[in-house]
C-alpha positions as CSV (number, residue, x, y, z in Angstrom):
1,X,108.8,84.5,124.3
2,X,110.4,88.0,123.7
3,X,108.8,91.7,124.2
4,X,110.5,94.1,123.1
5,X,109.5,97.9,123.6
6,X,111.0,100.2,120.6
7,X,110.4,103.9,122.0
8,X,110.7,106.8,120.0
9,X,111.2,109.9,122.1
10,X,110.5,112.8,119.8
11,X,107.0,111.3,119.3
12,X,106.7,109.5,122.5
13,X,105.7,106.7,120.9
14,X,106.2,102.9,121.8
15,X,105.9,100.5,119.2
16,X,106.4,96.7,120.0
17,X,108.1,93.4,118.7
18,X,106.8,90.1,120.1
19,X,108.6,87.0,119.2
20,X,107.8,83.2,119.8
21,X,109.3,80.2,118.2
22,X,110.2,81.9,114.9
23,X,107.0,83.9,114.3
24,X,106.7,87.5,115.2
25,X,104.2,90.4,115.5
26,X,104.9,94.1,115.4
27,X,102.3,96.4,117.4
28,X,101.9,100.1,116.1
29,X,104.9,100.4,114.0
30,X,106.4,103.8,112.9
31,X,106.5,104.7,109.2
32,X,110.1,103.3,108.7
33,X,110.2,99.7,108.7
34,X,114.0,99.2,109.0
35,X,114.5,98.8,112.9
36,X,111.4,95.8,112.7
37,X,112.8,93.9,109.8
38,X,116.3,94.4,111.5
39,X,115.0,93.0,114.6
40,X,113.4,90.2,113.0
41,X,116.5,89.2,111.1
42,X,118.4,89.0,114.1
43,X,116.2,86.7,115.9
44,X,115.8,84.6,112.7
45,X,112.1,85.2,112.9
46,X,109.2,85.8,110.3
47,X,106.7,88.7,111.0
48,X,103.5,87.2,110.8
49,X,101.1,90.2,112.1
50,X,101.0,93.6,112.4
51,X,98.8,94.7,115.1
52,X,97.1,98.5,114.8
53,X,95.5,99.7,118.3
54,X,93.5,102.2,116.4
55,X,94.2,104.6,113.6
56,X,96.6,106.9,114.9
57,X,96.5,110.8,114.5
58,X,100.0,111.7,115.8
59,X,101.7,109.8,113.5
60,X,101.7,108.0,110.3
61,X,102.2,104.2,111.1
62,X,104.4,101.9,109.1
63,X,101.9,99.2,108.7
64,X,101.1,99.4,105.1
65,X,104.9,99.6,103.9
66,X,105.8,96.7,106.5
67,X,102.7,94.5,105.2
68,X,104.2,95.0,101.6
69,X,107.8,93.9,102.7
70,X,106.7,91.0,104.7
71,X,103.7,89.6,103.6
72,X,102.4,90.0,107.1
73,X,98.6,90.4,108.0
74,X,97.3,94.0,109.0
75,X,95.1,93.5,111.9
76,X,92.6,96.2,113.0
77,X,89.9,96.1,116.0
78,X,86.1,95.8,115.4
79,X,84.3,98.6,113.3
80,X,87.6,99.8,111.4
81,X,87.5,100.4,107.8
82,X,90.2,100.3,105.5
83,X,91.2,101.3,102.0
84,X,94.2,98.4,101.8
85,X,93.9,94.7,102.6
86,X,93.4,94.1,106.3
87,X,91.5,91.6,108.9
88,X,89.3,93.3,111.2
89,X,89.2,91.0,114.4
90,X,86.1,90.3,116.2
91,X,85.8,90.9,120.1
92,X,87.9,88.1,121.8
93,X,89.5,86.7,118.5
94,X,92.7,85.2,119.1
95,X,95.6,85.2,117.0
96,X,98.5,82.3,117.3
97,X,101.8,83.3,117.1
98,X,104.5,80.5,117.8
99,X,103.5,79.0,121.2
100,X,101.5,81.9,122.4
101,X,98.4,83.9,121.5
102,X,97.3,87.5,121.1
103,X,93.5,88.1,121.7
104,X,91.6,91.6,120.7
105,X,89.7,93.1,123.3
106,X,87.7,95.8,121.7
107,X,88.2,98.9,124.1
108,X,86.2,101.6,122.4
109,X,86.6,105.2,124.0
110,X,89.7,107.0,122.5
111,X,88.4,106.2,119.1
112,X,85.6,103.8,118.5
113,X,87.9,100.9,116.8
114,X,90.5,101.1,119.5
115,X,91.7,97.7,120.5
116,X,93.4,96.3,123.4
117,X,95.7,93.3,122.7
118,X,96.2,90.7,125.4
119,X,99.1,88.4,125.4
120,X,98.4,84.8,126.6
121,X,101.7,82.7,127.2
122,X,102.5,79.3,126.4
123,X,100.5,78.2,129.4
124,X,97.5,80.3,128.7
125,X,98.3,82.7,131.1
126,X,97.4,86.6,131.0
127,X,100.8,88.1,130.8
128,X,100.7,91.8,129.1
129,X,98.0,94.1,127.5
130,X,99.2,96.4,124.5
131,X,96.7,99.3,125.4
132,X,97.5,101.5,122.5
133,X,95.7,104.8,123.4
134,X,93.1,103.2,125.5
135,X,95.3,103.3,128.8
136,X,98.5,105.2,129.5
137,X,100.8,105.0,132.4
138,X,99.3,107.6,134.6
139,X,96.4,108.8,132.2
140,X,93.8,107.6,129.6
141,X,93.5,108.5,126.0
142,X,91.8,111.8,125.2
143,X,88.1,111.2,124.2
144,X,87.8,113.8,121.5
145,X,89.7,112.8,118.6
146,X,87.2,110.6,116.9
147,X,84.3,113.2,117.4
148,X,81.6,113.1,114.6
149,X,78.1,113.8,114.2
150,X,77.1,110.6,115.7
151,X,79.1,110.6,118.4
152,X,80.2,113.1,120.7
153,X,83.5,113.3,123.2
154,X,81.1,112.6,126.2
155,X,79.9,109.6,124.2
156,X,83.3,108.5,123.8
157,X,84.3,109.3,127.2
158,X,81.4,106.9,128.4
159,X,82.7,104.1,126.0
160,X,86.2,104.4,127.5
161,X,85.0,104.3,131.0
162,X,83.0,100.8,129.9
163,X,86.0,99.5,128.1
164,X,88.5,100.4,131.0
165,X,86.1,98.6,133.6
166,X,84.8,95.6,131.7
167,X,87.6,94.9,129.7
168,X,91.0,96.0,131.6
169,X,90.5,96.4,135.0
170,X,88.8,92.8,135.3
171,X,92.3,91.3,134.2
172,X,94.9,90.2,136.8
173,X,97.0,92.7,138.9
174,X,100.3,91.3,137.6
175,X,99.3,92.2,134.0
176,X,101.7,94.4,132.5
177,X,100.4,97.7,130.9
178,X,102.3,98.5,127.7
179,X,100.9,101.5,126.2
180,X,101.3,103.5,122.7
181,X,102.4,106.7,124.4
182,X,104.5,108.2,127.2
183,X,105.1,111.9,128.9
184,X,105.1,114.5,126.0
185,X,102.5,112.9,123.8
186,X,99.3,115.2,122.9
187,X,97.4,111.9,122.9
188,X,96.8,112.3,126.7
189,X,97.0,115.3,129.5
190,X,98.8,113.6,132.4
191,X,101.1,110.6,131.3
192,X,104.1,109.6,133.3
193,X,107.4,109.3,132.3
194,X,107.4,105.7,132.9
195,X,106.6,103.6,129.7
196,X,105.2,100.6,131.2
197,X,103.7,99.5,134.7
198,X,101.5,96.5,136.2
199,X,97.9,96.9,136.2
200,X,97.8,96.7,139.9
201,X,100.0,99.6,140.3
202,X,97.8,101.7,137.8
203,X,94.7,100.9,139.6
204,X,96.3,102.4,142.9
205,X,97.6,105.5,141.2
206,X,96.0,106.4,137.9
207,X,93.2,109.0,138.7
208,X,91.1,107.3,135.9
209,X,90.9,103.8,137.3
210,X,89.8,104.7,140.9
211,X,87.5,102.2,142.1
212,X,85.3,104.9,143.5
213,X,84.8,106.9,140.2
214,X,81.5,106.8,138.8
215,X,80.8,107.2,135.1
216,X,79.6,110.7,135.2
217,X,82.8,111.8,137.4
218,X,84.8,110.1,134.8
219,X,83.4,111.7,131.7
220,X,83.7,115.3,133.4
221,X,87.3,114.2,134.7
222,X,88.7,113.1,131.3
223,X,87.0,115.4,129.1
224,X,88.1,118.8,131.0
225,X,91.3,120.7,130.4
226,X,91.8,119.3,127.0
227,X,93.5,121.3,124.8
228,X,92.3,121.6,120.9
229,X,94.2,118.7,119.1
230,X,97.0,119.6,116.5
231,X,96.0,120.4,113.0
232,X,97.7,117.5,111.6
233,X,96.0,114.5,113.9
234,X,93.0,114.3,111.6
235,X,94.8,114.4,108.4
236,X,97.4,111.7,109.9
237,X,94.2,109.3,111.0
238,X,93.1,109.7,107.5
239,X,96.5,108.5,105.8
240,X,96.5,105.4,108.2
241,X,93.1,104.5,106.8
242,X,93.6,105.1,103.5
243,X,97.4,104.2,102.9
244,X,100.6,106.3,101.7
245,X,103.4,106.5,99.6
246,X,106.3,104.1,100.1
247,X,108.9,105.4,102.4
248,X,111.6,104.6,100.1
249,X,110.3,106.7,97.4
250,X,109.8,109.7,99.9
251,X,113.4,109.4,100.9
252,X,114.8,109.0,97.3
253,X,112.9,112.3,96.6
254,X,113.9,114.1,99.9
255,X,117.6,113.2,100.0
256,X,118.9,115.2,96.9
257,X,121.7,117.8,97.2
258,X,120.9,121.2,95.9
259,X,123.1,123.8,94.9
260,X,122.6,127.6,96.3
261,X,121.3,128.7,92.6
262,X,118.8,125.4,92.9
263,X,117.8,126.1,96.3
264,X,117.0,129.6,95.8
265,X,114.9,128.5,92.3
266,X,112.9,126.1,94.5
267,X,112.0,128.7,97.3
268,X,111.4,131.7,94.6
269,X,109.9,129.7,91.9
270,X,108.4,126.5,93.5
271,X,107.1,128.1,96.5
272,X,108.8,125.5,98.4
273,X,109.2,126.5,102.0
274,X,112.8,127.1,103.5
275,X,112.9,124.8,107.0
276,X,116.1,125.5,108.8
277,X,116.8,122.6,111.4
278,X,119.8,123.7,113.0
279,X,120.7,125.0,116.6
280,X,118.6,128.0,117.6
281,X,121.4,130.5,118.5
282,X,123.0,129.3,114.9
283,X,119.6,130.2,113.1
284,X,119.5,133.6,114.9
285,X,123.0,134.4,114.0
286,X,122.7,133.8,110.6
287,X,120.1,132.3,108.1
288,X,118.2,132.7,104.9
289,X,115.6,135.1,104.5
290,X,112.2,133.9,105.5
291,X,113.4,130.8,106.5
292,X,111.5,129.0,109.1
293,X,113.4,127.5,112.3
294,X,112.3,124.2,113.7
295,X,115.4,122.4,115.3
296,X,115.9,118.7,114.7
297,X,117.2,118.7,118.3
298,X,113.9,119.1,119.7
299,X,110.3,117.9,119.2
300,X,110.7,118.3,115.6
301,X,108.1,116.6,113.8
302,X,105.2,117.4,116.4
303,X,106.0,120.9,115.8
304,X,106.3,120.9,112.0
305,X,102.8,119.1,112.2
306,X,101.4,121.9,114.5
307,X,102.4,124.8,112.4
308,X,102.9,123.7,108.8
309,X,99.1,123.6,107.9
310,X,99.6,121.9,104.4
311,X,100.8,118.5,104.5
312,X,101.7,118.8,100.5
313,X,103.9,121.8,100.9
314,X,106.9,121.3,99.2
315,X,109.9,121.7,101.8
316,X,113.7,122.5,101.0
317,X,115.7,122.4,104.2
318,X,119.2,123.4,106.0
319,X,120.6,120.5,108.1
320,X,124.0,119.9,110.0
321,X,125.8,117.5,107.6
322,X,125.2,113.8,107.9
323,X,121.5,114.3,108.9
324,X,119.8,114.2,106.0
325,X,118.0,111.2,106.1
326,X,116.9,111.9,109.7
327,X,115.3,115.4,108.4
328,X,113.1,113.3,105.8
329,X,112.3,110.4,108.0
330,X,111.0,112.3,110.7
331,X,109.0,114.5,108.6
332,X,107.5,111.5,106.7
333,X,106.4,110.1,110.2
334,X,103.9,113.1,110.5
335,X,102.8,113.0,106.9
336,X,104.9,115.3,105.4
337,X,106.3,113.4,102.3
338,X,107.2,116.1,99.7
339,X,110.6,117.1,100.5
340,X,112.3,118.3,97.5
341,X,115.9,118.4,98.9
342,X,118.6,120.1,101.0
343,X,121.2,123.0,100.9
344,X,124.6,121.2,99.7
345,X,127.2,122.5,101.8
346,X,124.9,124.1,104.2
347,X,124.9,127.7,104.9
348,X,128.6,128.2,104.1
349,X,127.8,127.4,100.4
350,X,125.2,129.9,100.5
351,X,127.2,132.5,101.6
352,X,130.1,131.6,99.4
353,X,127.6,131.9,96.7
354,X,127.3,135.6,97.5
355,X,123.5,135.1,98.5
356,X,121.7,137.3,101.1
357,X,121.5,136.6,104.8
358,X,119.3,137.6,107.6
359,X,119.6,137.3,111.4
360,X,117.5,137.6,114.6
361,X,118.5,139.5,117.7
362,X,119.0,137.1,120.7
363,X,119.8,138.8,124.1
364,X,120.5,137.2,127.4
365,X,118.2,136.9,130.1
366,X,120.3,139.5,132.2
367,X,120.0,142.0,129.2
368,X,116.5,141.4,129.0
369,X,115.9,142.2,132.8
370,X,117.6,145.4,132.4
371,X,115.4,146.7,129.4
372,X,112.3,145.3,130.9
373,X,112.9,147.3,134.4
374,X,114.0,150.4,132.5
375,X,111.4,150.7,129.6
376,X,108.2,149.4,128.6
377,X,108.6,146.3,126.5
378,X,106.0,144.3,124.6
379,X,107.0,140.6,125.8
380,X,105.1,137.5,124.5
381,X,105.5,134.4,126.4
382,X,104.7,131.3,123.9
383,X,104.7,128.8,126.2
384,X,101.4,126.5,126.8
385,X,98.6,128.2,129.0
386,X,99.6,125.8,131.6
387,X,103.1,126.7,131.8
388,X,102.0,130.3,131.7
389,X,99.6,129.7,134.6
390,X,101.9,128.2,136.7
391,X,104.4,130.9,136.6
392,X,105.1,133.9,134.2
393,X,106.7,137.4,134.2
394,X,104.6,139.9,135.6
395,X,102.6,142.2,132.8
396,X,103.7,139.7,129.9
397,X,100.9,138.2,127.6
398,X,100.7,134.4,126.5
399,X,100.5,133.8,123.0
400,X,100.9,129.8,122.9
401,X,103.1,128.9,119.8
402,X,100.7,126.0,119.3
403,X,98.0,128.9,118.0
404,X,100.5,131.3,116.4
405,X,99.3,131.3,113.1
406,X,95.8,132.0,114.1
407,X,96.6,134.6,116.7
408,X,99.2,136.4,114.3
409,X,96.5,138.9,113.6
410,X,96.1,140.5,117.1
411,X,99.8,141.6,116.6
412,X,101.4,144.7,115.2
413,X,104.0,144.4,112.5
414,X,105.7,147.5,113.4
415,X,105.9,146.7,117.2
416,X,109.1,145.4,118.5
417,X,108.1,142.5,120.5
418,X,110.5,140.3,122.8
419,X,109.6,136.6,122.7
420,X,110.2,133.8,125.3
421,X,109.5,130.2,125.9
422,X,110.9,127.8,128.4
423,X,114.3,127.5,127.3
424,X,114.7,128.9,123.9
425,X,113.4,126.3,121.5
426,X,109.8,127.4,120.8
427,X,111.0,131.1,121.1
428,X,112.9,130.8,118.2
429,X,110.4,128.8,116.1
430,X,107.8,131.9,117.0
431,X,110.2,134.6,116.0
432,X,111.2,132.8,112.7
433,X,107.6,132.7,111.7
434,X,107.1,136.3,112.6
435,X,110.0,137.7,111.0
436,X,109.0,135.6,107.8
437,X,105.7,137.3,108.1
438,X,106.9,141.1,107.9
439,X,107.7,141.4,112.1
440,X,110.9,142.9,111.5
441,X,111.6,143.9,115.2
442,X,111.5,140.3,117.1
443,X,114.1,139.9,120.0
444,X,114.5,136.1,121.0
445,X,115.3,136.0,124.9
446,X,117.9,133.3,124.8
447,X,117.7,130.4,127.8
448,X,113.8,131.5,128.1
449,X,112.0,131.6,131.2
450,X,114.7,129.1,132.7
451,X,117.0,131.9,132.8
452,X,114.7,134.6,133.2
453,X,113.8,133.2,136.7
454,X,117.4,133.5,137.6
455,X,117.2,137.3,137.3
456,X,115.6,139.7,139.7
457,X,112.2,140.2,137.6
458,X,109.1,139.5,139.5
459,X,107.0,136.6,138.4
460,X,103.5,135.8,139.4
461,X,101.2,132.4,138.7
462,X,98.2,134.9,138.4
463,X,96.5,134.0,134.9
464,X,95.9,136.9,132.7
465,X,93.2,136.4,129.7
466,X,95.4,133.7,127.3
467,X,95.4,133.9,123.5
468,X,95.1,130.3,123.3
469,X,91.7,130.0,121.6
């Protein structure tokens, strides 16, 4: 028997490869199927099942493509309804895999179809649980993503309480917990950086598994302090229910080299969004006018999902040579399948063609401190409300990047704004968006709050009213 966790850091997502006696199962695969096909080939195994713990909201699963390429059966838990062929498991149903078995435990709460898969070894011992978004390391799944006219988030939280107590906490302490996400995912609020643990240890340290916690307290605890989900979550969940275009076709369409003239025509006449994926300071120094910066070396796909509201938006992009396929793949993971090509030769070819370029002023934290002390500046902190509440520069307002599209109307295009985040990635995204919308006097503070803290500027943990709602 073999269990391998395949972890993708940019999405904080864990898929699993399980193999026994030449038969394999994949749990919660990402959109691209190559890693799972390669792994099975290396092991000389046949992929028999694709287990989905629930309809994922934060990424597009690879279940449909993988089933088509392998003939494997897609399995969801009770109450799930799909537009493609799948097997809807009953609570307690077991699936033989080589010499082991995988048992479906219906654990509603994060969503109503959420299911935990229990691995029974060759002797029938309970060895591991694959909990999806029901139980994380240090946390549990948020109960607000599947709210409907029939079920409230409090209802879902109540279901989650029952699922944890009745289906999971009754298992042996030595059972290993393998969740679908780790720290950094928006599917929970207090996840550990660890990506697996024993159930017994989680009973000791996970706030949601406290033995003395009653149902009412649990509901209050898990429903408090939840930020609104990114706008793409509901759209990804629907894609996972209904199916999608083959990734092979998406890649073929998106990895197309465009000349500067073709690129410009796409932007001007096809209304394609120009996405610059280089490093923040490279973008600041020079970029194509009206381009949006979201750097590939960061939480690229989640920020695309949070900020580009139309999944069908045509996208053309600038990228470091050799990383073209990476851009298209990572966009497809969150449902953006309409890439139309990249700028061949990068920005150098654009400049060589005599095309216009733009820039964003970026200053050091030390220079910012001097200006702040000698004049009245309009400063925007684009970190999350919790980061801002913990510590921020005095007299600075919080406009979280997550809600910049909503809050832009509260800003004045004629005003000069100094912008910072924690380290410089999010502030450049914010600056690029504002610049593309006619805010021509934006100034980025390089190094963000981490650099600002090294100056003499006063900071406070007093929470001013936030523009986060």
